[in-house]
VOPAGU-2260 file (C-alpha; in pm, 1 decimal, decimal comma):
REM VOPAGU-2260
SITE   aa  ch    i         X         Y         Z
SITE  MET   A    0    1879,5   -2842,1    1300,0
SITE  GLN   A    1    2003,9   -2670,2     984,9
SITE  ILE   A    2    1858,1   -2435,7     723,6
SITE  LEU   A    3    1957,8   -2473,8     358,5
SITE  HIS   A    4    1864,0   -2221,3      90,0
SITE  HIS   A    5    1778,0   -2337,6    -262,1
SITE  GLY   A    6    1666,4   -1998,5    -394,9
SITE  ALA   A    7    1596,9   -1631,0    -314,2
SITE  VAL   A    8    1937,9   -1574,7    -159,3
SITE  ASN   A    9    2108,8   -1374,2    -435,6
SITE  GLY   A   10    1790,4   -1197,4    -543,9
SITE  VAL   A   11    1417,0   -1190,0    -482,8
SITE  THR   A   12    1298,1   -1487,6    -687,3
SITE  GLY   A   13    1305,3   -1865,1    -657,0
SITE  SER   A   14    1215,0   -1875,9    -286,0
SITE  CYS   A   15    1292,8   -2221,7    -153,9
SITE  HIS   A   16    1425,9   -2300,2     193,2
SITE  GLU   A   17    1489,5   -2637,9     353,8
SITE  LEU   A   18    1461,3   -2686,4     728,8
SITE  VAL   A   19    1665,8   -2994,5     817,2
SITE  ILE   A   20    1503,5   -3138,0    1131,4
SITE  ASN   A   21    1714,3   -3454,2    1159,8
SITE  SER   A   22    1916,7   -3687,2     939,0
SITE  LYS   A   23    1600,3   -3838,7     790,3
SITE  THR   A   24    1359,3   -3544,4     791,6
SITE  SER   A   25    1353,7   -3210,3     613,3
SITE  VAL   A   26    1067,8   -2970,9     546,9
SITE  LEU   A   27    1064,9   -2742,4     243,3
SITE  VAL   A   28     927,1   -2390,8     275,5
SITE  ASP   A   29     814,0   -2273,1     -71,4
SITE  CYS   A   30     944,2   -2390,0    -408,3
SITE  GLY   A   31     943,6   -2088,4    -638,3
SITE  LEU   A   32    1042,0   -1997,3    -990,9
SITE  PHE   A   33    1354,6   -1797,2   -1074,3
SITE  GLN   A   34    1279,9   -1484,4   -1278,5
SITE  GLY   A   35    1467,8   -1198,5   -1446,2
SITE  GLU   A   36    1847,6   -1224,9   -1418,6
SITE  ASP   A   37    1803,7   -1529,6   -1194,6
SITE  ALA   A   38    1600,9   -1721,2   -1456,4
SITE  LYS   A   39    1720,4   -2070,6   -1545,8
SITE  ASN   A   40    1660,5   -2281,8   -1854,2
SITE  ASP   A   41    1677,2   -2602,8   -1651,9
SITE  LEU   A   42    1406,3   -2590,1   -1385,0
SITE  SER   A   43    1452,9   -2945,2   -1260,2
SITE  ILE   A   44    1508,7   -2983,8    -886,0
SITE  ASP   A   45    1884,7   -2978,8    -827,2
SITE  PHE   A   46    1888,3   -3077,0    -460,1
SITE  ASP   A   47    1824,1   -3407,7    -282,5
SITE  ILE   A   48    1457,3   -3454,3    -189,2
SITE  ALA   A   49    1490,3   -3804,6     -39,1
SITE  HIS   A   50    1441,2   -3679,5     316,4
SITE  ILE   A   51    1188,1   -3402,1     242,5
SITE  THR   A   52     867,3   -3514,6     410,7
SITE  ALA   A   53     651,7   -3203,5     354,0
SITE  LEU   A   54     624,4   -2879,1     162,2
SITE  ILE   A   55     488,8   -2565,7     329,1
SITE  VAL   A   56     357,8   -2295,2      93,7
SITE  THR   A   57     350,0   -1943,2     239,7
SITE  HIS   A   58     160,3   -1789,6     -54,4
SITE  CYS   A   59      84,2   -1834,8    -423,7
SITE  HIS   A   60     307,6   -1591,1    -608,5
SITE  ILE   A   61     495,3   -1769,2    -885,8
SITE  ASP   A   62     837,4   -1693,1    -734,4
SITE  HIS   A   63     727,0   -1900,6    -432,2
SITE  VAL   A   64     539,1   -2187,2    -600,8
SITE  GLY   A   65     648,1   -2204,2    -967,0
SITE  ARG   A   66     881,6   -2504,6    -927,5
SITE  ILE   A   67     623,0   -2724,6    -755,9
SITE  PRO   A   68     548,6   -2919,8   -1079,7
SITE  TYR   A   69     920,2   -3002,4   -1101,6
SITE  LEU   A   70     920,2   -3108,1    -736,3
SITE  LEU   A   71     632,4   -3345,8    -809,7
SITE  ALA   A   72     812,8   -3471,8   -1121,6
SITE  ALA   A   73    1119,2   -3542,1    -907,0
SITE  GLY   A   74     906,8   -3780,3    -699,6
SITE  PHE   A   75     789,7   -3571,9    -404,4
SITE  LYS   A   76     479,6   -3739,2    -259,4
SITE  GLY   A   77     444,4   -3565,8      75,3
SITE  PRO   A   78     174,4   -3328,5     195,6
SITE  ILE   A   79     166,6   -2967,7      73,5
SITE  TYR   A   80      48,9   -2755,9     365,2
SITE  THR   A   81     -99,5   -2411,3     303,8
SITE  THR   A   82    -390,6   -2190,7     411,9
SITE  PRO   A   83    -744,9   -2249,0     273,4
SITE  ALA   A   84    -733,2   -1940,2      47,4
SITE  SER   A   85    -390,7   -2038,3     -87,3
SITE  ALA   A   86    -516,1   -2394,4    -138,1
SITE  SER   A   87    -790,7   -2249,9    -358,4
SITE  LEU   A   88    -549,4   -2029,7    -554,5
SITE  LEU   A   89    -260,7   -2274,2    -595,7
SITE  PRO   A   90    -409,0   -2501,2    -868,9
SITE  LEU   A   91    -500,3   -2189,3   -1073,4
SITE  VAL   A   92    -145,4   -2054,1   -1046,0
SITE  ILE   A   93      18,4   -2386,2   -1129,6
SITE  GLU   A   94    -213,6   -2447,5   -1426,1
SITE  ASP   A   95    -124,5   -2106,9   -1568,9
SITE  ALA   A   96     248,4   -2161,5   -1506,1
SITE  LEU   A   97     235,8   -2494,9   -1688,6
SITE  LYS   A   98      53,0   -2344,7   -1987,1
SITE  VAL   A   99     289,4   -2049,1   -2016,0
SITE  GLY   A  100     622,0   -2214,0   -1940,5
SITE  VAL   A  101     595,8   -2589,1   -1989,3
SITE  THR   A  102     321,4   -2734,6   -2208,1
SITE  ARG   A  103     -28,1   -2681,8   -2345,1
SITE  ASP   A  104     -89,7   -3057,2   -2347,8
SITE  ILE   A  105    -406,7   -3080,0   -2140,2
SITE  LYS   A  106    -337,1   -3441,5   -2037,4
SITE  ILE   A  107      -0,9   -3349,0   -1885,0
SITE  ILE   A  108    -149,6   -3043,6   -1715,4
SITE  ASN   A  109    -440,5   -3241,2   -1569,7
SITE  ALA   A  110    -207,9   -3517,2   -1448,2
SITE  CYS   A  111       4,0   -3260,8   -1262,6
SITE  LEU   A  112    -301,2   -3086,3   -1115,8
SITE  SER   A  113    -446,3   -3420,6   -1005,9
SITE  LEU   A  114    -127,7   -3498,0    -811,5
SITE  LEU   A  115    -121,8   -3147,2    -667,2
SITE  ASN   A  116    -482,6   -3159,1    -546,9
SITE  LYS   A  117    -425,9   -3494,7    -375,1
SITE  GLN   A  118    -128,3   -3357,3    -182,6
SITE  ILE   A  119    -266,2   -3016,5     -76,7
SITE  VAL   A  120    -362,4   -2996,7     290,4
SITE  ALA   A  121    -545,1   -2676,2     387,8
SITE  VAL   A  122    -486,1   -2553,3     744,2
SITE  ASN   A  123    -650,7   -2249,5     902,0
SITE  PHE   A  124    -451,4   -1961,0    1041,2
SITE  ASN   A  125    -331,8   -1993,4    1402,1
SITE  THR   A  126    -384,4   -2370,7    1406,5
SITE  TRP   A  127     -96,4   -2600,7    1501,9
SITE  PHE   A  128     -44,5   -2908,1    1283,3
SITE  GLU   A  129     209,0   -3186,2    1322,2
SITE  LEU   A  130     474,6   -3234,0    1055,9
SITE  PRO   A  131     569,8   -3583,8     937,1
SITE  CYS   A  132     902,0   -3668,5    1106,3
SITE  ALA   A  133    1126,7   -3974,7    1126,7
SITE  ASN   A  134    1316,9   -4100,5    1434,2
SITE  GLU   A  135    1015,6   -4045,1    1661,1
SITE  GLN   A  136    1084,2   -3672,8    1662,9
SITE  ILE   A  137     800,3   -3425,5    1701,5
SITE  ALA   A  138     774,2   -3104,0    1503,1
SITE  LYS   A  139     471,4   -2883,2    1454,1
SITE  ALA   A  140     385,8   -2570,0    1257,9
SITE  ARG   A  141     118,8   -2302,9    1223,7
SITE  PHE   A  142      32,9   -2023,3     982,7
SITE  GLN   A  143     -10,3   -1658,9    1080,3
SITE  ARG   A  144    -139,1   -1380,5     855,4
SITE  ALA   A  145     132,8   -1211,8     649,5
SITE  GLY   A  146     -90,3    -950,0     482,5
SITE  HIS   A  147      95,1    -983,6     150,8
SITE  ILE   A  148    -172,1   -1133,0     -78,0
SITE  LEU   A  149    -489,0   -1334,2     -21,7
SITE  GLY   A  150    -409,9   -1636,6     195,6
SITE  SER   A  151     -47,0   -1535,5     253,0
SITE  ALA   A  152     117,5   -1648,1     574,3
SITE  TYR   A  153     435,2   -1654,2     768,4
SITE  VAL   A  154     497,5   -1989,4     932,5
SITE  GLU   A  155     609,9   -2078,2    1284,5
SITE  ILE   A  156     776,9   -2419,0    1320,0
SITE  ASP   A  157     862,4   -2576,7    1655,3
SITE  VAL   A  158    1133,4   -2842,5    1628,2
SITE  GLY   A  159    1308,2   -3063,6    1881,2
SITE  ILE   A  160     996,6   -3070,9    2098,6
SITE  ASN   A  161    1057,5   -3234,4    2435,2
SITE  THR   A  162     726,0   -3359,6    2569,3
SITE  LYS   A  163     857,0   -3374,5    2927,2
SITE  ASN   A  164     953,4   -3008,8    2965,9
SITE  ASN   A  165     771,8   -2868,5    2658,8
SITE  LYS   A  166    1096,7   -2712,0    2531,5
SITE  SER   A  167    1152,2   -2659,3    2161,2
SITE  HIS   A  168    1331,9   -2435,9    1912,6
SITE  ARG   A  169    1100,1   -2206,2    1719,0
SITE  VAL   A  170    1191,9   -2119,1    1362,0
SITE  VAL   A  171     989,1   -1849,6    1185,8
SITE  PHE   A  172     992,2   -1818,5     806,1
SITE  SER   A  173     852,1   -1480,8     706,6
SITE  GLY   A  174     751,1   -1569,1     350,9
SITE  ASP   A  175     669,9   -1227,5     203,2
SITE  LEU   A  176     540,8    -980,5     459,5
SITE  GLY   A  177     278,2    -726,9     359,4
SITE  ALA   A  178     310,1    -353,3     399,8
SITE  PRO   A  179      96,2    -183,9     665,7
SITE  TYR   A  180    -213,5      11,9     560,9
SITE  THR   A  181    -243,2    -159,1     222,4
SITE  PRO   A  182    -596,0    -198,5      86,8
SITE  LEU   A  183    -806,5    -508,6     151,6
SITE  LEU   A  184    -591,8    -716,5     389,0
SITE  PRO   A  185    -495,5    -662,0     753,8
SITE  ALA   A  186    -128,8    -586,9     824,8
SITE  PRO   A  187      82,4    -869,6     968,5
SITE  LYS   A  188     131,6    -886,4    1343,9
SITE  PRO   A  189     469,5   -1004,9    1477,5
SITE  PRO   A  190     485,4   -1348,9    1636,8
SITE  TYR   A  191     516,7   -1381,5    2013,6
SITE  LYS   A  192     865,6   -1524,0    1976,4
SITE  ALA   A  193    1125,6   -1670,6    1744,0
SITE  ASP   A  194    1453,6   -1840,6    1824,3
SITE  THR   A  195    1560,2   -1839,3    1459,8
SITE  LEU   A  196    1405,9   -1603,5    1204,3
SITE  VAL   A  197    1441,2   -1635,1     826,3
SITE  ILE   A  198    1318,5   -1303,6     687,8
SITE  GLU   A  199    1274,1   -1145,1     345,3
SITE  SER   A  200    1448,1    -814,7     265,7
SITE  THR   A  201    1297,8    -700,4     -66,2
SITE  TYR   A  202    1272,9    -340,7      58,9
SITE  GLY   A  203    1530,3    -368,5     337,0
SITE  ASN   A  204    1691,6     -45,6     215,7
SITE  LYS   A  205    1377,3     162,5     144,9
SITE  ASN   A  206    1063,1     299,6     305,3
SITE  HIS   A  207     734,0     336,4     118,2
SITE  GLN   A  208     510,2     637,3      79,4
SITE  GLY   A  209     218,4     652,2     320,7
SITE  ARG   A  210    -121,1     538,3     193,0
SITE  LYS   A  211    -272,1     888,7     164,4
SITE  GLU   A  212      35,7    1013,4     -19,1
SITE  ARG   A  213      47,4     725,0    -264,6
SITE  THR   A  214    -327,9     743,6    -332,1
SITE  GLN   A  215    -289,6    1113,5    -408,9
SITE  THR   A  216       8,1    1033,9    -632,6
SITE  LEU   A  217    -198,9     770,4    -814,8
SITE  LYS   A  218    -480,6    1023,4    -860,7
SITE  ASN   A  219    -244,2    1295,6    -986,8
SITE  VAL   A  220     -62,8    1065,9   -1230,3
SITE  ILE   A  221    -384,5     931,5   -1380,0
SITE  GLU   A  222    -551,5    1274,1   -1408,8
SITE  ARG   A  223    -243,4    1417,2   -1580,4
SITE  ALA   A  224    -208,4    1110,7   -1800,6
SITE  VAL   A  225    -564,5    1100,4   -1929,9
SITE  ALA   A  226    -582,0    1476,2   -1990,5
SITE  ASP   A  227    -425,6    1415,2   -2333,5
SITE  ASN   A  228    -657,5    1118,7   -2406,6
SITE  GLY   A  229    -373,5     873,5   -2369,7
SITE  VAL   A  230    -365,8     533,9   -2202,4
SITE  VAL   A  231    -218,7     451,2   -1862,8
SITE  LEU   A  232     -49,7     111,1   -1863,6
SITE  VAL   A  233     -16,2     -51,6   -1522,0
SITE  PRO   A  234     182,4    -377,9   -1515,0
SITE  ALA   A  235      45,0    -561,0   -1212,9
SITE  PHE   A  236      74,7    -905,7   -1060,9
SITE  SER   A  237    -246,5   -1102,6   -1106,7
SITE  ILE   A  238    -268,8   -1184,6    -736,7
SITE  GLY   A  239    -256,3    -901,1    -488,1
SITE  ARG   A  240    -149,5    -586,2    -667,9
SITE  THR   A  241    -431,5    -597,8    -923,3
SITE  GLN   A  242    -697,8    -631,0    -653,1
SITE  GLU   A  243    -544,2    -352,2    -442,5
SITE  LEU   A  244    -543,5    -118,2    -742,2
SITE  LEU   A  245    -902,8    -201,7    -833,1
SITE  TYR   A  246    -996,5    -122,4    -473,5
SITE  GLU   A  247    -817,7     215,1    -485,3
SITE  LEU   A  248    -959,8     306,6    -826,7
SITE  GLU   A  249   -1314,1     226,1    -712,3
SITE  GLN   A  250   -1260,1     458,3    -415,4
SITE  LEU   A  251   -1131,0     741,5    -637,0
SITE  ILE   A  252   -1430,8     701,5    -868,7
SITE  HIS   A  253   -1677,2     676,8    -579,1
SITE  GLN   A  254   -1556,2     993,8    -405,7
SITE  SER   A  255   -1536,9    1202,3    -726,4
SITE  ALA   A  256   -1799,2    1467,8    -797,2
SITE  GLU   A  257   -2081,2    1420,5   -1047,0
SITE  GLY   A  258   -1958,2    1518,0   -1393,5
SITE  SER   A  259   -1594,9    1453,4   -1298,6
SITE  PRO   A  260   -1382,9    1275,4   -1563,8
SITE  TRP   A  261   -1335,2    1000,3   -1304,4
SITE  ARG   A  262   -1702,0     905,0   -1336,5
SITE  SER   A  263   -1654,0     807,9   -1700,8
SITE  ILE   A  264   -1295,9     683,3   -1695,1
SITE  HIS   A  265   -1256,8     338,1   -1846,7
SITE  VAL   A  266   -1074,3      78,5   -1632,8
SITE  ILE   A  267    -973,3    -232,1   -1828,6
SITE  LEU   A  268    -860,3    -549,4   -1655,9
SITE  ASP   A  269    -692,0    -742,0   -1936,6
SITE  SER   A  270    -596,2   -1062,1   -1761,6
SITE  PRO   A  271    -812,1   -1375,2   -1733,9
SITE  MET   A  272    -589,4   -1494,9   -1448,5
SITE  ALA   A  273    -632,0   -1171,2   -1255,5
SITE  ALA   A  274   -1008,2   -1194,5   -1310,9
SITE  ASN   A  275   -1007,2   -1549,3   -1170,3
SITE  PHE   A  276    -804,7   -1437,9    -869,8
SITE  THR   A  277   -1035,6   -1142,5    -813,7
SITE  GLU   A  278   -1322,7   -1391,1    -789,0
SITE  GLN   A  279   -1122,7   -1574,1    -521,1
SITE  TYR   A  280   -1069,3   -1247,5    -332,8
SITE  ILE   A  281   -1446,3   -1197,0    -334,9
SITE  LYS   A  282   -1505,7   -1558,4    -227,7
SITE  PHE   A  283   -1271,4   -1515,7      70,4
SITE  LYS   A  284   -1384,6   -1167,1     168,9
SITE  HIS   A  285   -1407,5   -1280,7     531,9
SITE  LEU   A  286   -1027,8   -1233,6     524,7
SITE  TRP   A  287   -1059,9    -866,7     422,8
SITE  ASP   A  288    -983,7    -587,8     668,8
SITE  ALA   A  289   -1248,0    -386,9     855,3
SITE  GLU   A  290   -1247,8     -95,2     607,9
SITE  ALA   A  291   -1318,0    -318,3     308,4
SITE  LYS   A  292   -1592,0    -505,8     494,2
SITE  ARG   A  293   -1763,6    -174,5     578,5
SITE  LYS   A  294   -1776,0     -84,3     207,2
SITE  VAL   A  295   -1936,7    -417,6     123,6
SITE  ALA   A  296   -2190,6    -368,5     402,9
SITE  LYS   A  297   -2289,9     -36,3     239,5
SITE  GLY   A  298   -2362,7    -210,9     -90,3
SITE  ARG   A  299   -2043,5    -115,1    -271,8
SITE  HIS   A  300   -1843,5    -356,9    -484,2
SITE  PRO   A  301   -1475,9    -258,2    -446,9
SITE  LEU   A  302   -1352,6    -521,7    -693,9
SITE  ASP   A  303   -1643,5    -524,3    -939,5
SITE  PHE   A  304   -1763,7    -174,8   -1021,9
SITE  GLU   A  305   -1948,6     -13,5   -1311,5
SITE  ASN   A  306   -1645,5     145,3   -1485,6
SITE  LEU   A  307   -1458,3    -185,7   -1495,3
SITE  THR   A  308   -1434,5    -400,1   -1809,9
SITE  THR   A  309   -1271,0    -742,1   -1796,0
SITE  VAL   A  310   -1106,6    -874,8   -2111,8
SITE  ASP   A  311   -1107,9   -1250,8   -2147,3
SITE  THR   A  312   -1007,1   -1398,5   -2484,0
SITE  HIS   A  313    -696,3   -1324,4   -2688,6
SITE  SER   A  314    -909,4   -1189,1   -2974,7
SITE  GLU   A  315   -1076,2    -943,4   -2733,5
SITE  HIS   A  316    -730,4    -843,8   -2610,7
SITE  ILE   A  317    -609,5    -762,3   -2964,1
SITE  ALA   A  318    -935,4    -579,3   -3039,4
SITE  ILE   A  319    -892,1    -359,0   -2729,8
SITE  ILE   A  320    -536,5    -266,9   -2832,0
SITE  ASN   A  321    -648,1    -175,4   -3183,5
SITE  TYR   A  322    -945,0      21,7   -3050,0
SITE  LEU   A  323    -731,4     224,5   -2807,5
SITE  ALA   A  324    -465,4     285,7   -3073,4
SITE  SER   A  325    -718,1     421,1   -3324,1
SITE  ARG   A  326    -960,5     614,8   -3104,2
SITE  GLN   A  327    -727,6     800,8   -2864,9
SITE  THR   A  328    -963,9     747,1   -2575,8
SITE  PRO   A  329    -837,1     769,0   -2215,5
SITE  ALA   A  330    -820,9     437,9   -2031,7
SITE  ILE   A  331    -641,4     267,3   -1746,1
SITE  ILE   A  332    -518,8     -80,5   -1837,2
SITE  LEU   A  333    -417,8    -331,3   -1568,8
SITE  ALA   A  334    -241,8    -633,1   -1716,1
SITE  ALA   A  335      11,2    -895,1   -1613,7
SITE  SER   A  336     289,2    -964,7   -1570,4
SITE  GLY   A  337     396,5    -733,1   -1291,4
SITE  MET   A  338     758,7    -719,5   -1408,7
SITE  CYS   A  339     664,7    -712,7   -1781,2
SITE  SER   A  340     846,3   -1043,4   -1824,0
SITE  GLY   A  341     559,3   -1187,5   -2028,9
SITE  GLY   A  342     183,7   -1178,7   -2055,4
SITE  ARG   A  343     -51,4    -931,7   -2219,2
SITE  ILE   A  344     114,6    -617,1   -2083,2
SITE  VAL   A  345     401,8    -677,6   -2328,4
SITE  ASN   A  346     169,8    -629,7   -2628,5
SITE  TYR   A  347      44,8    -301,0   -2484,8
SITE  LEU   A  348     400,5    -181,6   -2422,4
SITE  GLU   A  349     510,6    -274,3   -2772,9
SITE  ARG   A  350     222,8     -75,6   -2922,9
SITE  PHE   A  351     207,4     225,7   -2688,5
SITE  LEU   A  352     559,7     293,7   -2550,6
SITE  PRO   A  353     650,2     510,8   -2856,3
SITE  ASP   A  354     341,4     730,2   -2801,3
SITE  LYS   A  355     396,0    1053,7   -2605,7
SITE  THR   A  356      40,3    1041,6   -2471,2
SITE  THR   A  357     107,9     707,6   -2300,4
SITE  ASP   A  358     195,3     677,7   -1933,1
SITE  VAL   A  359     344,1     366,3   -1775,5
SITE  LEU   A  360     284,0     335,2   -1403,6
SITE  PHE   A  361     491,7      89,2   -1202,0
SITE  VAL   A  362     342,7      -1,9    -866,9
SITE  GLY   A  363     567,8    -290,4    -764,0
SITE  TYR   A  364     921,7    -420,1    -751,8
SITE  GLN   A  365    1093,3    -471,5   -1087,2
SITE  GLY   A  366    1352,8    -749,3   -1070,6
SITE  ARG   A  367    1697,4    -723,7   -1223,4
SITE  GLY   A  368    1702,9    -830,5   -1587,3
SITE  THR   A  369    1329,1    -778,5   -1645,8
SITE  LEU   A  370    1171,2    -560,3   -1912,2
SITE  GLY   A  371    1005,2    -361,7   -1635,7
SITE  ARG   A  372    1339,7    -271,5   -1478,5
SITE  ASP   A  373    1474,2    -165,7   -1820,2
SITE  ILE   A  374    1173,8      60,7   -1885,0
SITE  GLN   A  375    1215,0     212,1   -1538,5
SITE  LYS   A  376    1582,9     275,4   -1609,0
SITE  TYR   A  377    1577,6     398,4   -1968,8
SITE  GLY   A  378    1229,8     552,3   -1991,2
SITE  PRO   A  379    1307,1     880,9   -1811,1
SITE  ARG   A  380    1593,8     948,5   -2053,8
SITE  ASN   A  381    1386,9     865,8   -2365,8
SITE  GLY   A  382    1588,0     553,0   -2423,4
SITE  TYR   A  383    1475,1     227,8   -2578,9
SITE  VAL   A  384    1409,5    -136,3   -2501,6
SITE  PHE   A  385    1382,1    -449,7   -2712,1
SITE  ILE   A  386    1043,5    -622,8   -2723,8
SITE  ASN   A  387    1003,8    -934,8   -2937,9
SITE  ASP   A  388    1344,2    -855,6   -3094,3
SITE  THR   A  389    1223,3    -511,7   -3203,3
SITE  ARG   A  390    1382,1    -189,7   -3079,0
SITE  ILE   A  391    1109,1      21,6   -2917,8
SITE  THR   A  392    1177,0     388,5   -2838,7
SITE  ILE   A  393    1029,4     501,4   -2506,9
SITE  ASN   A  394     842,9     828,7   -2561,6
SITE  ALA   A  395     588,3     743,4   -2291,4
SITE  GLN   A  396     607,3     900,5   -1946,8
SITE  VAL   A  397     727,5     650,6   -1685,2
SITE  HIS   A  398     617,3     674,3   -1322,0
SITE  THR   A  399     687,3     462,6   -1013,7
SITE  ILE   A  400     478,9     459,0    -695,7
SITE  SER   A  401     670,0     250,2    -444,3
SITE  GLY   A  402     396,4     263,5    -181,5
SITE  TYR   A  403     184,2      10,3    -366,2
SITE  SER   A  404     434,3    -265,1    -307,3
SITE  ALA   A  405     278,3    -562,7    -132,9
SITE  HIS   A  406     607,6    -604,8      55,2
SITE  ALA   A  407     689,4    -455,6     392,6
SITE  ASP   A  408     941,8    -172,4     376,8
SITE  GLN   A  409    1244,3    -133,6     603,9
SITE  ASN   A  410    1033,7       4,7     889,8
SITE  GLY   A  411     791,5    -287,3     859,1
SITE  LEU   A  412    1072,9    -545,1     855,2
SITE  VAL   A  413    1226,9    -388,0    1165,6
SITE  LYS   A  414     893,1    -369,2    1350,7
SITE  PHE   A  415     827,4    -735,6    1273,1
SITE  VAL   A  416    1130,2    -820,7    1486,9
SITE  THR   A  417    1115,1    -550,8    1753,2
SITE  GLY   A  418     744,6    -629,6    1805,0
SITE  MET   A  419     823,7    -982,6    1926,2
SITE  ARG   A  420     801,9   -1033,8    2301,6
SITE  LYS   A  421    1094,3   -1275,7    2285,5
SITE  LYS   A  422    1347,9   -1165,4    2024,9
SITE  PRO   A  423    1530,9   -1414,5    1801,7
SITE  SER   A  424    1888,0   -1510,5    1884,8
SITE  HIS   A  425    1959,2   -1578,2    1516,7
SITE  ILE   A  426    1831,9   -1395,6    1205,9
SITE  LYS   A  427    1897,7   -1510,1     848,2
SITE  ILE   A  428    1824,5   -1247,0     582,4
SITE  VAL   A  429    1713,3   -1369,7     238,4
SITE  HIS   A  430    1499,9   -1263,2     -60,7
SITE  GLY   A  431    1661,9    -932,4    -150,2
SITE  ASP   A  432    1925,0    -765,7    -363,7
SITE  GLU   A  433    2268,2    -731,1    -201,4
SITE  ASP   A  434    2225,3    -368,2     -98,8
SITE  ALA   A  435    1885,3    -436,9      56,2
SITE  LYS   A  436    2021,2    -730,7     256,5
SITE  ARG   A  437    2330,6    -543,3     376,3
SITE  THR   A  438    2131,7    -233,6     472,4
SITE  LEU   A  439    1875,4    -436,8     667,3
SITE  THR   A  440    2156,9    -627,8     839,8
SITE  GLY   A  441    2302,7    -297,4     959,9
SITE  LYS   A  442    1962,0    -175,9    1075,8
SITE  TYR   A  443    1898,3    -492,3    1277,2
SITE  LYS   A  444    2239,9    -466,2    1442,0
SITE  GLU   A  445    2161,7    -105,4    1528,8
SITE  VAL   A  446    1827,6    -179,9    1698,4
SITE  LEU   A  447    1895,4    -527,0    1841,3
SITE  GLY   A  448    2255,9    -500,0    1960,8
SITE  SER   A  449    2530,1    -757,4    1953,8
SITE  GLU   A  450    2345,9   -1039,5    2134,8
SITE  VAL   A  451    2159,3   -1138,2    1816,5
SITE  LYS   A  452    2350,0   -1325,4    1546,2
SITE  ILE   A  453    2254,4   -1170,6    1210,5
SITE  GLU   A  454    2371,5   -1317,1     880,5
SITE  ILE   A  455    2287,7   -1300,5     513,9
SITE  GLY   A  456    2162,2   -1632,1     376,7
SITE  ARG   A  457    2391,6   -1807,0     129,4
């Protein structure tokens, strides 16, 4: 058995890991797009897929699934295993990725989606399924809730199964683990055991604010921001972060007093993709946590409330920008992409960054080389960024609330391991910047001792 990494080893994008089961069988875990500094012009698959018999998708963020069309183009014909919610989201994500980054030719897009839909196999959480293997070998896998976004999972894979004594080697791929106490989805629970663990380290060197603290910070930032009738721009990923923020904003509006500015504040969701994904969140609300289900039972609509306006067409998008620029009316705008690397948020930033009444609120990780990271870095010093080849001075206030990350922090990553009844003998750390990976390595050595082999994936 061997694990090869084809992405998300020198950064946090392009997740793609190959579990080599035997000389004729490999299984791929995720096949994501490189973004920011890691972005590549040539997205074709640069590793041998002859022995890859299956693809396992942990969740539908683009940095975990964005290269799937190129995998299909390279000739991959095996099953694509994922959870039912992810199976519902995946065609939407891939269609959008094709339109934005590859082609608008509907025939090509439909041909790719047709292949994709034929190969998707939806498997419920906590249900073992057998993987296609050569040489009469048996390997099986199952999904467990990761709490990152709707449908997200970590995957347990048993390889080298001996039917006589029931012995096997269990490999756990974390995918992206969710933070505890985030809105909407239950927190991940550690697996019973792992012999080998491949784990993300996005926030391996940081701990998040608690939920009460970050909600109060969100409230304070927005109240201060709208006091001068300015706009609050929130770059947010279409899946996960957008829905969590809608949930929190609905709660802040609901608990505000009659006559409070919160009761009339305008929340604008300017992202057709995010709107589509929000519909999927509502469709799969049986996966929500107990708190969210209680709100629904009381007749509330945490993701579809009265103050919320959804912008669909491009012409509506331009009209909203012009309206906000001319009227100086307070509004909260949620738009993709989360790292400002494209999408409608870029048009808002280009128009409103020079305005002192604007506030930009980052609620998620900003990858190296992205516009979001540059705004985070240069905004507090009234610097500038380039958008569409134009130098834009940053007069807006820039805020970051780390607690809204959908990723587990250092404490969560440590508890995922220490919570196992049978600890891994081997841990491979991936999906993080160098400092995050090194810091988490040191933390694991501190709490697990010298018996566990810990290495950074290469």
